[in-house]
C-alpha positions in Angstrom: -14.7 60.8 -93.0 -14.6 57.6 -90.8 -15.7 58.0 -87.2 -13.9 54.8 -86.1 -11.4 55.4 -83.3 -8.1 53.8 -84.2 -6.4 51.8 -81.4 -3.4 49.8 -80.5 -2.3 47.6 -83.5 -4.2 49.7 -86.1 -2.1 51.0 -89.0 -1.5 54.7 -89.4 -3.6 55.9 -92.4 -1.7 57.0 -95.4 -0.7 60.7 -95.4 -2.7 62.6 -98.1 -0.7 65.8 -98.1 -3.4 67.7 -96.3 -3.3 69.0 -92.7 -4.1 66.1 -90.4 -5.7 66.4 -87.0 -5.5 63.5 -84.5 -8.5 63.8 -82.2 -11.2 62.0 -80.2 -14.7 62.6 -81.3 -16.0 63.5 -77.8 -13.0 65.6 -76.6 -13.8 69.3 -76.1 -10.2 70.3 -76.6 -9.9 68.5 -79.9 -13.2 70.1 -81.0 -11.6 73.5 -80.5 -9.1 72.8 -83.2 -11.7 71.2 -85.5 -13.8 74.4 -85.2 -10.8 76.6 -86.1 -10.0 74.4 -89.1 -13.7 74.6 -90.2 -13.9 78.3 -89.6 -10.9 78.9 -91.8 -12.3 76.6 -94.6 -9.1 74.5 -94.6 -8.8 71.1 -96.1 -7.8 68.5 -93.6 -8.0 64.9 -92.6 -9.3 63.8 -89.2 -8.1 60.7 -87.4 -10.0 59.7 -84.3 -8.0 58.0 -81.5 -9.1 55.5 -78.8 -7.5 57.1 -75.8 -7.7 54.0 -73.7 -5.8 51.9 -76.2 -3.7 54.3 -78.1 -2.0 53.4 -81.4 1.8 53.2 -80.9 2.3 55.8 -83.7 0.3 58.5 -81.9 3.4 59.2 -79.8 5.3 60.2 -82.9 2.9 63.2 -83.2 2.1 63.8 -79.6 4.8 62.7 -77.1 2.3 62.6 -74.2 -0.2 60.7 -76.2 -2.8 63.5 -75.9 -5.1 64.9 -78.5 -5.4 67.1 -80.4 -2.2 66.9 -82.4 -1.8 68.5 -85.8 0.4 67.0 -88.5 1.3 70.1 -90.5 3.8 68.3 -92.7 4.3 64.6 -93.1 5.8 63.3 -89.9 5.9 66.8 -88.3 3.3 67.8 -85.7 2.4 70.1 -82.9 0.0 69.4 -80.0 -2.2 71.2 -77.5 -5.3 73.0 -78.8 -4.2 76.5 -77.8 -0.9 76.1 -79.5 -2.5 74.5 -82.6 -5.2 77.2 -82.9 -2.8 80.2 -82.6 -0.6 78.5 -85.2 -3.5 78.0 -87.6 -4.7 81.6 -87.1 -1.2 83.0 -87.9 -0.3 80.6 -90.6 -3.6 81.0 -92.5 -4.5 84.7 -92.0 -7.2 85.0 -94.7 -9.9 84.4 -92.1 -8.5 86.1 -88.9 -10.0 84.8 -85.7 -8.2 87.1 -83.2 -8.2 90.8 -82.8 -5.2 92.8 -84.0 -5.4 94.7 -80.7 -3.0 93.2 -78.2 -5.3 94.3 -75.3 -8.3 92.7 -76.8 -6.4 89.4 -77.3 -5.3 89.6 -73.6 -8.9 90.2 -72.6 -10.1 87.2 -74.6 -7.6 85.0 -72.8 -8.9 86.3 -69.5 -12.4 85.3 -70.5 -11.3 81.8 -71.2 -9.3 81.7 -67.9 -12.3 82.9 -65.9 -14.5 80.3 -67.5 -12.2 77.5 -66.4 -13.9 76.9 -63.0 -17.1 76.1 -64.8 -15.2 73.6 -67.0 -13.7 71.9 -63.9 -17.2 71.6 -62.3 -18.5 70.0 -65.5 -15.8 67.3 -65.4 -16.5 66.5 -61.8 -20.3 66.4 -62.4 -20.0 64.3 -65.5 -17.3 61.8 -64.6 -16.8 61.8 -60.8 -20.3 62.7 -59.4 -19.5 61.4 -55.8 -16.9 64.1 -55.5 -19.2 66.9 -56.5 -19.4 69.7 -53.9 -21.9 72.6 -53.6 -19.0 75.0 -54.1 -18.4 73.4 -57.5 -21.9 74.1 -58.6 -21.5 77.6 -57.3 -18.3 78.0 -59.3 -20.1 76.7 -62.4 -22.8 79.3 -62.2 -20.2 82.0 -61.4 -18.6 81.0 -64.7 -21.8 81.3 -66.6 -22.7 84.6 -65.0 -19.2 85.9 -65.8 -19.6 84.9 -69.4 -23.0 86.5 -69.6 -21.8 89.7 -68.2 -18.9 89.7 -70.7 -21.3 89.3 -73.5 -23.5 92.1 -72.1 -20.5 94.4 -71.7 -19.2 93.8 -75.2 -22.7 94.2 -76.7 -21.9 92.0 -79.7 -23.5 88.9 -81.1 -20.4 86.9 -80.3 -17.5 87.4 -77.9 -15.3 88.2 -80.9 -17.7 90.7 -82.4 -20.2 90.4 -85.2 -18.5 87.1 -86.3 -17.2 84.3 -84.0 -13.5 84.2 -83.3 -11.0 82.1 -81.5 -12.4 83.0 -78.0 -15.8 81.7 -79.1 -14.4 78.5 -80.6 -12.4 78.0 -77.4 -15.4 78.2 -75.0 -18.1 76.7 -77.2 -17.2 72.9 -76.8 -17.9 73.1 -73.1 -21.2 75.0 -73.5 -22.2 72.3 -75.9 -21.5 69.6 -73.3 -23.1 71.6 -70.4 -26.5 70.9 -72.0 -26.0 67.2 -71.4 -25.7 67.5 -67.6 -29.5 67.8 -66.9 -30.0 64.7 -68.9 -27.6 62.9 -66.5 -29.7 63.9 -63.5 -27.7 67.0 -62.7 -30.6 69.5 -62.8 -28.6 72.0 -60.8 -26.4 72.5 -63.9 -29.3 73.5 -66.2 -28.8 76.8 -68.0 -32.1 78.6 -67.2 -33.3 80.8 -70.1 -34.8 83.3 -67.6 -31.7 83.7 -65.6 -29.3 83.5 -68.5 -31.2 85.2 -71.3 -28.2 86.8 -73.0 -26.1 83.6 -72.6 -28.8 81.4 -74.1 -29.2 83.7 -77.0 -25.5 83.4 -77.6 -25.6 79.6 -77.3 -28.4 79.4 -80.0 -26.4 81.8 -82.2 -23.3 79.6 -81.9 -25.3 76.5 -82.8 -26.0 78.0 -86.2 -22.4 79.0 -87.0 -21.4 76.8 -90.0 -18.1 75.7 -88.4 -20.0 74.6 -85.3 -23.0 73.1 -87.1 -20.8 70.8 -89.1 -19.4 69.1 -86.0 -21.8 69.7 -83.1 -23.4 66.7 -81.3 -26.8 66.7 -79.6 -27.0 66.8 -75.8 -28.4 63.2 -75.9 -25.3 62.0 -77.7 -22.9 63.6 -75.3 -24.9 62.2 -72.4 -24.8 58.7 -73.8 -21.0 58.9 -74.2 -20.5 60.4 -70.8 -22.5 57.6 -69.2 -20.3 55.0 -70.9 -17.1 56.7 -69.9 -18.3 57.2 -66.3 -18.9 53.5 -66.1 -15.3 52.8 -67.2 -16.1 51.6 -70.7 -16.1 54.6 -73.1 -18.0 53.8 -76.2 -15.7 55.6 -78.6 -17.4 54.2 -81.7 -21.0 54.7 -80.7 -21.5 57.1 -83.7 -21.1 54.2 -86.1 -24.7 53.2 -85.4 -26.2 56.3 -83.7 -29.0 58.2 -85.3 -28.7 61.0 -82.7 -25.6 62.7 -84.1 -26.2 66.2 -85.5 -23.5 66.0 -88.2 -25.7 64.2 -90.7 -28.6 61.8 -90.7 -27.8 58.2 -89.8 -29.6 54.9 -90.1 -29.6 52.3 -87.5 -27.8 49.1 -88.5 -30.2 46.2 -89.2 
């Protein structure tokens, strides 16, 4: 799989007949759909997009030019990670990622909704630090506390149960990125193991889930990309020469 991000003027790769996901390597929303595809052991192609210089053909698959977008048949696509992931779970039911209980599915959606304030605080801290307010840091920790209490109440290894499910794969990409914030000088966003014992145990368990392990990036890698984006020059193709990526060993170019 090439990790080059295609941009304006680049040719659309030939369709192989597999599912094809248009994504950006550092996008948490795109990662949600990658994790679901991995968890279901589906064969798919992955095309990374430079979101500052989008290829013209991207809009044929995603009218707003956003990622992720899933091409499920040649020339036919759906977009938005939540829509894509529910579609995949219903279309390919052999590895179900949602409960059959309507109430539990509703509760899972509430977990994601209640966590959204922490996500918003992350974006401000990472990409608009001058606008960061103490209330945002407070909301961030409220989100972490709420997630920890939910894990404690459910009493299972993962939010979904003994195996991770859609709710876990929806929340995980942000937990992965939260670990980069202290590396960017935002120590107030650190996830303290003493305060968040249950949550940190969950985080370590998620890191070892095969679907996550195949795509996860180290905090240092996220921090490096975040710095480049915050400076206004996102280094989309940094993984072409990075030896930090967790996906597989890399050698520096001579």
